[in-house]
Every structure is written in C-alpha cells, then in structure tokens.
TORKOLMI-473639 format. One record per residue: residue number from 1; x, y, z of N, C-alpha, C in turn. Coordinates in nm, 2 decimals, m for minus. Example, Ala and Ser with C-alpha at 12.3 -4.5 7.8 and 13.67 -1.06 7.14 Angstrom:
2
MARLUM   nr    n.px    n.py    n.pz   ca.px   ca.py   ca.pz    c.px    c.py    c.pz
MARLUM    1    1.32   m0.57    0.78    1.23   m0.45    0.78    1.32   m0.33    0.78
MARLUM    2    1.28   m0.22    0.71    1.37   m0.11    0.71    1.29    0.00    0.79
END
This chain:
248
MARLUM   nr    n.px    n.py    n.pz   ca.px   ca.py   ca.pz    c.px    c.py    c.pz
MARLUM    1   12.14    5.73    9.42   11.99    5.74    9.41   11.94    5.88    9.46
MARLUM    2   11.98    5.92    9.58   11.94    6.04    9.64   11.98    6.16    9.55
MARLUM    3   12.10    6.15    9.49   12.14    6.26    9.40   12.05    6.27    9.28
MARLUM    4   12.02    6.16    9.22   11.93    6.15    9.10   11.79    6.22    9.14
MARLUM    5   11.74    6.18    9.25   11.61    6.23    9.29   11.62    6.39    9.31
MARLUM    6   11.72    6.43    9.37   11.74    6.58    9.40   11.75    6.65    9.27
MARLUM    7   11.83    6.59    9.17   11.85    6.66    9.04   11.72    6.66    8.96
MARLUM    8   11.64    6.55    8.98   11.51    6.55    8.91   11.42    6.65    8.96
MARLUM    9   11.42    6.67    9.10   11.33    6.77    9.16   11.37    6.91    9.12
MARLUM   10   11.50    6.94    9.11   11.55    7.07    9.07   11.51    7.09    8.92
MARLUM   11   11.51    6.99    8.84   11.47    7.00    8.70   11.32    7.04    8.69
MARLUM   12   11.24    6.97    8.78   11.10    7.00    8.77   11.07    7.14    8.82
MARLUM   13   11.15    7.19    8.92   11.13    7.33    8.96   11.15    7.43    8.85
MARLUM   14   11.26    7.40    8.77   11.29    7.49    8.66   11.19    7.48    8.55
MARLUM   15   11.14    7.36    8.53   11.03    7.34    8.43   10.91    7.43    8.47
MARLUM   16   10.87    7.43    8.60   10.76    7.51    8.64   10.78    7.66    8.62
MARLUM   17   10.90    7.70    8.65   10.93    7.84    8.62   10.93    7.87    8.47
MARLUM   18   10.98    7.78    8.39   10.98    7.80    8.24   10.83    7.81    8.20
MARLUM   19   10.75    7.72    8.25   10.61    7.72    8.21   10.54    7.85    8.25
MARLUM   20   10.58    7.91    8.36   10.53    8.04    8.40   10.56    8.15    8.29
MARLUM   21   10.69    8.14    8.25   10.73    8.24    8.14   10.65    8.22    8.02
MARLUM   22   10.63    8.09    7.98   10.55    8.07    7.86   10.41    8.12    7.87
MARLUM   23   10.35    8.10    7.99   10.21    8.15    8.02   10.21    8.31    8.01
MARLUM   24   10.32    8.37    8.06   10.32    8.52    8.06   10.33    8.57    7.92
MARLUM   25   10.41    8.50    7.83   10.42    8.54    7.69   10.29    8.52    7.62
MARLUM   26   10.22    8.42    7.66   10.08    8.39    7.60    9.99    8.50    7.64
MARLUM   27   10.00    8.55    7.76    9.91    8.66    7.81    9.94    8.79    7.73
MARLUM   28   10.07    8.82    7.70   10.11    8.94    7.62   10.04    8.93    7.49
MARLUM   29   10.05    8.81    7.43   10.00    8.79    7.29    9.85    8.81    7.29
MARLUM   30    9.78    8.75    7.39    9.63    8.76    7.39    9.59    8.90    7.41
MARLUM   31    9.66    8.98    7.50    9.62    9.12    7.53    9.68    9.21    7.43
MARLUM   32    9.77    9.17    7.34    9.83    9.25    7.24    9.91    9.36    7.30
MARLUM   33    9.99    9.33    7.40   10.07    9.43    7.47   10.22    9.38    7.47
MARLUM   34   10.31    9.47    7.49   10.45    9.43    7.50   10.50    9.42    7.64
MARLUM   35   10.43    9.48    7.73   10.47    9.47    7.87   10.35    9.50    7.96
MARLUM   36   10.37    9.48    8.09   10.27    9.51    8.19   10.33    9.59    8.30
MARLUM   37   10.26    9.67    8.36   10.31    9.75    8.48   10.33    9.66    8.60
MARLUM   38   10.24    9.57    8.62   10.24    9.48    8.74   10.20    9.34    8.70
MARLUM   39   10.27    9.24    8.75   10.23    9.10    8.73   10.22    9.03    8.87
MARLUM   40   10.13    8.94    8.88   10.11    8.87    9.00   10.15    8.72    8.99
MARLUM   41   10.21    8.67    9.10   10.24    8.53    9.11   10.12    8.48    9.19
MARLUM   42   10.03    8.41    9.12    9.90    8.37    9.18    9.91    8.24    9.26
MARLUM   43    9.90    8.25    9.38    9.91    8.13    9.48   10.05    8.07    9.48
MARLUM   44   10.10    8.06    9.59   10.24    8.00    9.60   10.25    7.86    9.55
MARLUM   45   10.36    7.83    9.48   10.38    7.69    9.43   10.47    7.62    9.54
MARLUM   46   10.41    7.53    9.61   10.48    7.47    9.72   10.59    7.38    9.68
MARLUM   47   10.60    7.35    9.55   10.70    7.26    9.50   10.82    7.34    9.44
MARLUM   48   10.81    7.47    9.44   10.91    7.56    9.39   10.97    7.65    9.50
MARLUM   49   11.10    7.65    9.52   11.15    7.74    9.63   11.12    7.88    9.60
MARLUM   50   11.09    7.96    9.70   11.05    8.10    9.68   11.16    8.17    9.61
MARLUM   51   11.29    8.13    9.64   11.40    8.20    9.57   11.39    8.19    9.42
MARLUM   52   11.34    8.07    9.37   11.32    8.05    9.22   11.22    8.15    9.17
MARLUM   53   11.11    8.17    9.25   11.00    8.26    9.21   11.05    8.40    9.21
MARLUM   54   11.13    8.44    9.31   11.18    8.58    9.32   11.27    8.61    9.20
MARLUM   55   11.36    8.51    9.17   11.45    8.53    9.05   11.37    8.53    8.92
MARLUM   56   11.27    8.45    8.91   11.19    8.45    8.79   11.12    8.58    8.77
MARLUM   57   11.06    8.64    8.87   10.99    8.77    8.86   11.09    8.88    8.83
MARLUM   58   11.21    8.87    8.88   11.31    8.97    8.85   11.36    8.96    8.71
MARLUM   59   11.36    8.84    8.66   11.40    8.81    8.52   11.30    8.88    8.43
MARLUM   60   11.18    8.87    8.46   11.07    8.94    8.38   11.09    9.09    8.39
MARLUM   61   11.12    9.14    8.51   11.14    9.29    8.52   11.27    9.33    8.44
MARLUM   62   11.37    9.26    8.45   11.50    9.29    8.38   11.48    9.29    8.23
MARLUM   63   11.39    9.20    8.18   11.36    9.20    8.04   11.27    9.31    7.99
MARLUM   64   11.22    9.39    8.09   11.13    9.50    8.05   10.99    9.46    8.02
MARLUM   65   10.95    9.33    8.06   10.82    9.28    8.04   10.72    9.33    8.15
MARLUM   66   10.78    9.37    8.26   10.69    9.43    8.37   10.78    9.52    8.46
MARLUM   67   10.71    9.61    8.53   10.78    9.71    8.61   10.79    9.66    8.76
MARLUM   68   10.68    9.59    8.80   10.68    9.54    8.94   10.61    9.41    8.94
MARLUM   69   10.62    9.34    9.05   10.55    9.21    9.07   10.49    9.20    9.21
MARLUM   70   10.39    9.12    9.22   10.32    9.11    9.34   10.28    8.96    9.36
MARLUM   71   10.21    8.94    9.47   10.17    8.80    9.51   10.02    8.80    9.52
MARLUM   72    9.97    8.68    9.52    9.82    8.66    9.54    9.80    8.54    9.63
MARLUM   73    9.73    8.56    9.74    9.71    8.45    9.84    9.83    8.39    9.90
MARLUM   74    9.94    8.47    9.91   10.05    8.42    9.98   10.03    8.45   10.13
MARLUM   75   10.10    8.38   10.22   10.10    8.40   10.36   10.20    8.51   10.39
MARLUM   76   10.18    8.57   10.51   10.27    8.68   10.55   10.42    8.62   10.56
MARLUM   77   10.43    8.50   10.61   10.56    8.43   10.62   10.63    8.42   10.48
MARLUM   78   10.55    8.38   10.38   10.60    8.36   10.25   10.64    8.50   10.19
MARLUM   79   10.56    8.60   10.21   10.60    8.73   10.16   10.72    8.78   10.22
MARLUM   80   10.73    8.76   10.36   10.85    8.80   10.43   10.98    8.73   10.38
MARLUM   81   10.96    8.60   10.35   11.07    8.53   10.30   11.12    8.58   10.16
MARLUM   82   11.02    8.61   10.08   11.05    8.66    9.95   11.13    8.80    9.96
MARLUM   83   11.08    8.88   10.05   11.15    9.01   10.07   11.30    8.99   10.12
MARLUM   84   11.31    8.89   10.21   11.45    8.86   10.26   11.54    8.82   10.15
MARLUM   85   11.49    8.73   10.06   11.57    8.68    9.95   11.60    8.80    9.86
MARLUM   86   11.50    8.88    9.83   11.52    8.99    9.74   11.63    9.09    9.79
MARLUM   87   11.62    9.12    9.92   11.72    9.21    9.98   11.86    9.15    9.98
MARLUM   88   11.87    9.02   10.01   12.00    8.95   10.01   12.06    8.95    9.87
MARLUM   89   11.98    8.93    9.77   12.03    8.92    9.63   12.02    9.05    9.55
MARLUM   90   11.98    9.16    9.62   11.97    9.29    9.56   11.87    9.28    9.44
MARLUM   91   11.76    9.22    9.47   11.65    9.21    9.37   11.53    9.29    9.41
MARLUM   92   11.43    9.29    9.33   11.30    9.36    9.36   11.21    9.26    9.43
MARLUM   93   11.16    9.31    9.55   11.06    9.23    9.62   10.92    9.25    9.58
MARLUM   94   10.82    9.17    9.62   10.68    9.20    9.58   10.63    9.32    9.65
MARLUM   95   10.56    9.41    9.57   10.51    9.53    9.62   10.37    9.53    9.66
MARLUM   96   10.30    9.42    9.62   10.15    9.42    9.65   10.11    9.27    9.67
MARLUM   97   10.01    9.25    9.75    9.95    9.12    9.77    9.80    9.13    9.73
MARLUM   98    9.74    9.02    9.68    9.61    9.02    9.63    9.53    8.91    9.71
MARLUM   99    9.48    8.95    9.83    9.40    8.85    9.91    9.25    8.87    9.90
MARLUM  100    9.18    8.77    9.94    9.04    8.78    9.95    9.01    8.87   10.07
MARLUM  101    8.91    8.96   10.06    8.88    9.05   10.17    8.74    9.10   10.16
MARLUM  102    8.66    9.08   10.26    8.52    9.13   10.27    8.48    9.13   10.41
MARLUM  103    8.35    9.16   10.44    8.30    9.17   10.57    8.30    9.04   10.65
MARLUM  104    8.32    8.93   10.57    8.32    8.80   10.63    8.45    8.73   10.64
MARLUM  105    8.55    8.78   10.57    8.68    8.73   10.56    8.78    8.84   10.58
MARLUM  106    8.85    8.85   10.70    8.92    8.97   10.73    9.06    8.94   10.79
MARLUM  107    9.09    8.81   10.83    9.21    8.79   10.91    9.34    8.83   10.84
MARLUM  108    9.36    8.79   10.72    9.49    8.83   10.66    9.51    8.98   10.65
MARLUM  109    9.41    9.05   10.60    9.43    9.19   10.58    9.44    9.27   10.71
MARLUM  110    9.36    9.23   10.81    9.35    9.31   10.93    9.44    9.26   11.04
MARLUM  111    9.50    9.14   11.02    9.59    9.09   11.13    9.72    9.04   11.08
MARLUM  112    9.71    8.93   11.00    9.84    8.86   10.95    9.93    8.96   10.88
MARLUM  113    9.88    9.04   10.79    9.97    9.13   10.71   10.01    9.26   10.78
MARLUM  114    9.96    9.28   10.90    9.99    9.41   10.96   10.14    9.46   10.96
MARLUM  115   10.23    9.37   11.00   10.37    9.41   11.00   10.43    9.45   10.86
MARLUM  116   10.37    9.39   10.75   10.42    9.40   10.62   10.39    9.54   10.56
MARLUM  117   10.28    9.61   10.61   10.25    9.74   10.55   10.36    9.84   10.59
MARLUM  118   10.41    9.83   10.71   10.52    9.92   10.75   10.66    9.87   10.71
MARLUM  119   10.68    9.74   10.73   10.81    9.69   10.70   10.85    9.69   10.56
MARLUM  120   10.76    9.67   10.47   10.79    9.66   10.33   10.70    9.76   10.24
MARLUM  121   10.62    9.83   10.30   10.53    9.92   10.22   10.44    9.84   10.13
MARLUM  122   10.40    9.72   10.18   10.31    9.64   10.10   10.18    9.70   10.07
MARLUM  123   10.14    9.70    9.95   10.00    9.74    9.91    9.91    9.62    9.89
MARLUM  124    9.78    9.65    9.88    9.68    9.55    9.87    9.59    9.58    9.75
MARLUM  125    9.56    9.48    9.67    9.45    9.48    9.58    9.36    9.36    9.61
MARLUM  126    9.25    9.38    9.67    9.17    9.27    9.72    9.06    9.23    9.63
MARLUM  127    9.02    9.10    9.65    8.91    9.04    9.56    8.80    8.99    9.65
MARLUM  128    8.69    8.96    9.58    8.57    8.90    9.64    8.51    8.99    9.75
MARLUM  129    8.49    9.12    9.72    8.43    9.21    9.82    8.28    9.17    9.86
MARLUM  130    8.22    9.10    9.77    8.08    9.06    9.79    8.07    8.91    9.84
MARLUM  131    8.18    8.85    9.87    8.19    8.71    9.92    8.11    8.62    9.83
MARLUM  132    8.15    8.62    9.70    8.08    8.54    9.60    7.93    8.57    9.58
MARLUM  133    7.90    8.69    9.61    7.76    8.73    9.59    7.67    8.72    9.72
MARLUM  134    7.73    8.66    9.82    7.65    8.65    9.95    7.61    8.79   10.00
MARLUM  135    7.71    8.89    9.99    7.68    9.02   10.05    7.60    9.11    9.96
MARLUM  136    7.55    9.05    9.85    7.45    9.13    9.77    7.31    9.12    9.84
MARLUM  137    7.29    9.02    9.92    7.16    8.99    9.98    7.07    8.90    9.90
MARLUM  138    7.11    8.86    9.78    7.02    8.78    9.70    7.01    8.64    9.75
MARLUM  139    7.09    8.60    9.85    7.07    8.46    9.91    7.02    8.48   10.05
MARLUM  140    6.98    8.59   10.09    6.95    8.62   10.23    6.84    8.53   10.29
MARLUM  141    6.75    8.48   10.20    6.65    8.39   10.25    6.69    8.24   10.25
MARLUM  142    6.81    8.22   10.21    6.87    8.08   10.20    6.83    8.01   10.08
MARLUM  143    6.76    8.08    9.98    6.73    8.02    9.86    6.83    8.06    9.75
MARLUM  144    6.85    7.98    9.65    6.95    8.01    9.54    6.87    8.04    9.41
MARLUM  145    6.88    8.16    9.36    6.82    8.20    9.23    6.88    8.11    9.12
MARLUM  146    6.80    8.07    9.03    6.85    7.98    8.92    6.95    8.04    8.83
MARLUM  147    6.96    8.17    8.82    7.05    8.24    8.74    7.18    8.28    8.81
MARLUM  148    7.20    8.24    8.93    7.31    8.28    9.02    7.42    8.18    9.00
MARLUM  149    7.54    8.22    9.05    7.66    8.13    9.04    7.64    8.01    9.13
MARLUM  150    7.58    8.03    9.24    7.56    7.91    9.34    7.47    7.81    9.28
MARLUM  151    7.40    7.84    9.17    7.31    7.74    9.11    7.40    7.64    9.02
MARLUM  152    7.52    7.69    8.99    7.61    7.61    8.90    7.66    7.49    8.98
MARLUM  153    7.68    7.38    8.91    7.73    7.25    8.98    7.86    7.27    9.05
MARLUM  154    7.96    7.34    8.98    8.09    7.35    9.04    8.10    7.46    9.15
MARLUM  155    7.98    7.52    9.18    7.98    7.61    9.30    7.90    7.56    9.41
MARLUM  156    7.85    7.43    9.40    7.77    7.38    9.51    7.84    7.37    9.64
MARLUM  157    7.96    7.32    9.64    8.03    7.31    9.77    8.05    7.45    9.83
MARLUM  158    8.08    7.55    9.75    8.10    7.69    9.81    7.97    7.74    9.86
MARLUM  159    7.86    7.71    9.79    7.73    7.75    9.84    7.69    7.68    9.97
MARLUM  160    7.72    7.56    9.99    7.70    7.49   10.11    7.78    7.55   10.23
MARLUM  161    7.90    7.59   10.20    7.98    7.65   10.30    7.94    7.79   10.34
MARLUM  162    7.89    7.86   10.24    7.86    8.00   10.25    7.72    8.03   10.31
MARLUM  163    7.62    7.96   10.27    7.48    7.99   10.30    7.44    7.91   10.43
MARLUM  164    7.52    7.94   10.54    7.49    7.89   10.67    7.41    7.99   10.75
MARLUM  165    7.35    7.95   10.86    7.26    8.04   10.94    7.33    8.16   10.99
MARLUM  166    7.46    8.14   11.04    7.53    8.25   11.10    7.56    8.36   10.99
MARLUM  167    7.60    8.32   10.87    7.63    8.41   10.77    7.50    8.48   10.72
MARLUM  168    7.39    8.41   10.70    7.27    8.47   10.66    7.21    8.57   10.76
MARLUM  169    7.23    8.54   10.89    7.19    8.63   10.99    7.27    8.76   10.98
MARLUM  170    7.39    8.75   10.96    7.47    8.87   10.94    7.43    8.96   10.82
MARLUM  171    7.41    8.89   10.71    7.37    8.96   10.59    7.23    9.03   10.61
MARLUM  172    7.14    8.96   10.67    7.01    9.02   10.70    7.02    9.13   10.80
MARLUM  173    7.12    9.13   10.89    7.14    9.24   10.98    7.20    9.36   10.92
MARLUM  174    7.28    9.34   10.81    7.34    9.45   10.74    7.24    9.53   10.65
MARLUM  175    7.13    9.46   10.61    7.04    9.52   10.52    6.98    9.65   10.57
MARLUM  176    6.93    9.66   10.70    6.88    9.78   10.75    6.98    9.90   10.76
MARLUM  177    7.10    9.87   10.77    7.21    9.97   10.77    7.22   10.03   10.63
MARLUM  178    7.22    9.94   10.53    7.22    9.99   10.39    7.10   10.07   10.36
MARLUM  179    6.98   10.02   10.41    6.86   10.10   10.38    6.86   10.23   10.44
MARLUM  180    6.91   10.24   10.56    6.92   10.37   10.64    7.01   10.47   10.56
MARLUM  181    7.11   10.42   10.49    7.20   10.51   10.41    7.14   10.53   10.27
MARLUM  182    7.04   10.45   10.24    6.98   10.47   10.11    7.06   10.41    9.99
MARLUM  183    7.13   10.30   10.02    7.22   10.24    9.92    7.19   10.09    9.92
MARLUM  184    7.22   10.03    9.80    7.21    9.88    9.80    7.32    9.82    9.89
MARLUM  185    7.29    9.70    9.94    7.38    9.63   10.03    7.51    9.60    9.96
MARLUM  186    7.51    9.57    9.83    7.63    9.54    9.76    7.72    9.66    9.76
MARLUM  187    7.67    9.78    9.74    7.75    9.90    9.74    7.81    9.93    9.88
MARLUM  188    7.73    9.90    9.98    7.78    9.92   10.12    7.90    9.82   10.14
MARLUM  189    7.89    9.70   10.10    7.99    9.60   10.12    8.12    9.64   10.05
MARLUM  190    8.11    9.68    9.92    8.23    9.72    9.85    8.29    9.85    9.91
MARLUM  191    8.21    9.94    9.94    8.26   10.07   10.00    8.34   10.04   10.13
MARLUM  192    8.28    9.94   10.21    8.35    9.91   10.34    8.49    9.86   10.31
MARLUM  193    8.51    9.77   10.21    8.64    9.72   10.17    8.73    9.84   10.13
MARLUM  194    8.68    9.92   10.04    8.76   10.03    9.99    8.80   10.14   10.09
MARLUM  195    8.72   10.14   10.20    8.75   10.24   10.31    8.87   10.20   10.39
MARLUM  196    8.92   10.08   10.38    9.03   10.04   10.46    9.16   10.11   10.40
MARLUM  197    9.23   10.18   10.48    9.34   10.26   10.43    9.46   10.18   10.37
MARLUM  198    9.46   10.05   10.41    9.57    9.96   10.35    9.53    9.90   10.22
MARLUM  199    9.40    9.92   10.18    9.35    9.87   10.05    9.36    9.97    9.94
MARLUM  200    9.41    9.93    9.83    9.41   10.03    9.71    9.29    9.99    9.62
MARLUM  201    9.31    9.92    9.51    9.19    9.88    9.43    9.12    9.76    9.49
MARLUM  202    8.99    9.76    9.47    8.90    9.65    9.51    8.85    9.59    9.38
MARLUM  203    8.89    9.46    9.36    8.85    9.39    9.24    8.70    9.34    9.25
MARLUM  204    8.62    9.39    9.16    8.48    9.34    9.17    8.45    9.26    9.05
MARLUM  205    8.35    9.17    9.06    8.31    9.08    8.95    8.18    9.12    8.90
MARLUM  206    8.15    9.10    8.77    8.02    9.13    8.71    8.00    9.04    8.59
MARLUM  207    7.87    9.01    8.57    7.84    8.94    8.45    7.76    9.02    8.35
MARLUM  208    7.72    9.14    8.40    7.64    9.23    8.32    7.69    9.37    8.33
MARLUM  209    7.67    9.45    8.23    7.73    9.59    8.23    7.67    9.67    8.34
MARLUM  210    7.54    9.66    8.37    7.48    9.74    8.47    7.54    9.71    8.61
MARLUM  211    7.59    9.59    8.63    7.65    9.55    8.75    7.78    9.63    8.78
MARLUM  212    7.85    9.65    8.67    7.98    9.73    8.68    7.94    9.87    8.72
MARLUM  213    7.84    9.93    8.65    7.80   10.06    8.69    7.76   10.08    8.83
MARLUM  214    7.68    9.98    8.88    7.63    9.98    9.01    7.75    9.97    9.11
MARLUM  215    7.84    9.88    9.08    7.96    9.86    9.17    8.04    9.99    9.19
MARLUM  216    8.05   10.06    9.08    8.13   10.18    9.08    8.07   10.29    9.17
MARLUM  217    7.94   10.28    9.19    7.87   10.38    9.27    7.91   10.36    9.42
MARLUM  218    7.98   10.25    9.45    8.03   10.23    9.59    8.12   10.34    9.63
MARLUM  219    8.19   10.41    9.53    8.28   10.52    9.56    8.20   10.63    9.63
MARLUM  220    8.08   10.65    9.60    8.00   10.76    9.66    7.95   10.72    9.80
MARLUM  221    7.96   10.59    9.83    7.92   10.55    9.96    8.02   10.56   10.07
MARLUM  222    8.15   10.56   10.03    8.26   10.57   10.12    8.25   10.69   10.22
MARLUM  223    8.22   10.81   10.17    8.20   10.92   10.27    8.09   10.90   10.37
MARLUM  224    8.00   10.81   10.34    7.88   10.79   10.43    7.92   10.70   10.55
MARLUM  225    8.04   10.64   10.54    8.08   10.54   10.64    8.15   10.61   10.76
MARLUM  226    8.07   10.68   10.83    8.12   10.75   10.95    8.16   10.65   11.06
MARLUM  227    8.23   10.69   11.16    8.26   10.60   11.27    8.14   10.53   11.33
MARLUM  228    8.03   10.61   11.34    7.91   10.55   11.40    7.85   10.44   11.31
MARLUM  229    7.86   10.46   11.18    7.81   10.36   11.08    7.90   10.24   11.09
MARLUM  230    8.03   10.26   11.09    8.12   10.15   11.10    8.10   10.07   11.22
MARLUM  231    8.07   10.13   11.33    8.04   10.06   11.46    7.91    9.98   11.44
MARLUM  232    7.81   10.03   11.38    7.69    9.95   11.35    7.72    9.83   11.27
MARLUM  233    7.80    9.85   11.17    7.83    9.73   11.08    7.91    9.63   11.16
MARLUM  234    8.00    9.67   11.25    8.08    9.58   11.33    8.00    9.50   11.43
MARLUM  235    7.90    9.57   11.48    7.81    9.51   11.58    7.73    9.40   11.52
MARLUM  236    7.71    9.40   11.39    7.63    9.30   11.32    7.72    9.18   11.28
MARLUM  237    7.83    9.22   11.21    7.92    9.11   11.15    8.00    9.04   11.26
MARLUM  238    8.05    9.12   11.36    8.14    9.07   11.46    8.25    8.98   11.41
MARLUM  239    8.32    9.03   11.31    8.42    8.95   11.24    8.56    9.01   11.25
MARLUM  240    8.57    9.11   11.33    8.70    9.18   11.34    8.80    9.09   11.41
MARLUM  241    8.91    9.06   11.34    9.01    8.97   11.40    9.08    9.03   11.52
MARLUM  242    9.12    8.96   11.62    9.19    9.01   11.73    9.33    9.04   11.69
MARLUM  243    9.37    9.16   11.73    9.51    9.21   11.69    9.60    9.18   11.81
MARLUM  244    9.72    9.12   11.77    9.82    9.09   11.87    9.88    9.21   11.93
MARLUM  245    9.91    9.21   12.06    9.97    9.32   12.12   10.09    9.38   12.05
MARLUM  246   10.17    9.29   11.99   10.29    9.33   11.93   10.27    9.41   11.80
MARLUM  247   10.14    9.41   11.75   10.11    9.48   11.62   10.05    9.62   11.65
MARLUM  248   10.02    9.64   11.78    9.95    9.77   11.81   10.05    9.89   11.81
END
C-alpha cells in the first residue's frame, strides 16, 4: 500500500512538471516567440521536490527555450536548496528572485536574502513598489475611490489589511517629503525601490498609458534621494528590518 501511494505521489509530481512545460509552450505561442531570455518559477510548489523543479528548468534551458531561470516569492532556504542541487548535479541555478518590495514590505530583500547576493550573485526584479496603490496616496484619507482596485470585490480583503491607521499615517507622513522634492508620492516610492543596489528592474503596474509615463519619471527622482532624504523617509516609515550580526 505504501509503495502504491509513493508511486502515485511521484506520478503527480511529474504531471505537475509536465503541465508547467505545457504552460510554457502556450506562452511561447501567445507571445509568438521561439525562446525567452529568462523564465520564472512563480511561487514554490510544495508538492513537487525542488530537485524536480531545478531539473525541469534546466531541461528548458538545454532545449534552447530559455537562457536563464529565476524564482518568484521563494524563501532564502528554498533558493539555497535549489543552488545546492544545481551545483551537485552540475546544472544551472536560479539567477534572480522576484519578491514583493516597497516601503512597507522589506524583510526578504533587506534581511532574508542578504547572504544570497554574495553567495550566488542573486539578482532581484521586484514587484508592487506602490503596495497595490497604497503608496500613491489615493487612499490616504481612508476612503476608496470607486474606480480603484480596492473597490473591486476580490480586493476587499487586501484593502482591509492595507488601509489600517498605521499604514495611512506613514503614507501621509511621506507626502510632505515628496512635496519638498517636487515629485508625486508614487514616483518617490518607485525611486526608493530602484535605489536599492541589490534591485535591478522594478515591475510597475498601470491601467492607463499616462500612468506608465509617470512611473518612468521615477528614474529622474533617484538622484534626489540623498542620504538626508533617505533618513527622512526612514524616520516616517520605520520599516527597516533588523539585520542579524552574521550578515553585517
């Protein structure tokens, strides 16, 4: 009985890997491309051994469908395990991680992943620099505009978690700093993310063309983030994670 269960579980693991390959081929077809420079394994599959994932990503690379692979929302332990497997089997390890990162969510990027930057040369492409729009300031009064994402039914739980007094106080405290620099709060928040030396691209979301254009202006804000300005920002958000002595 135990052997049958084990074999069935192994079968399901391989089915999941196969379905990933099918999804990848579907992406190629939709994008009308023959390969991608980089593919991400989005969120770890707790039912599939990491070795299966490492082998699957390398199969894609060996086929010429991608040059590199990365992870998204993996823990430091999982990334380290993937690298250990890759080195043991002489395979390619993940070169980049895609975590959430903004002024309100910082632990992974600024604490948990610290050893990975030097040990494996891990790069970062971060998402949600505006914390689902909270750092634009449009929710600063605690009200939800009818045309915003938080007005949608499937975002109600996120809105309830995000629009709490402590967060709104921080957002309102950041507004004078942005005004002093003469920039919108959203551009300040994006620039702050991009200023982190461990971050490469910052993924921004937009529903309108002008929002894309405004987001890109954050590049001009980065030079304005002097140490004094960064200290002002930190004094407001007070979200810097404590770094362990062994990481210093």
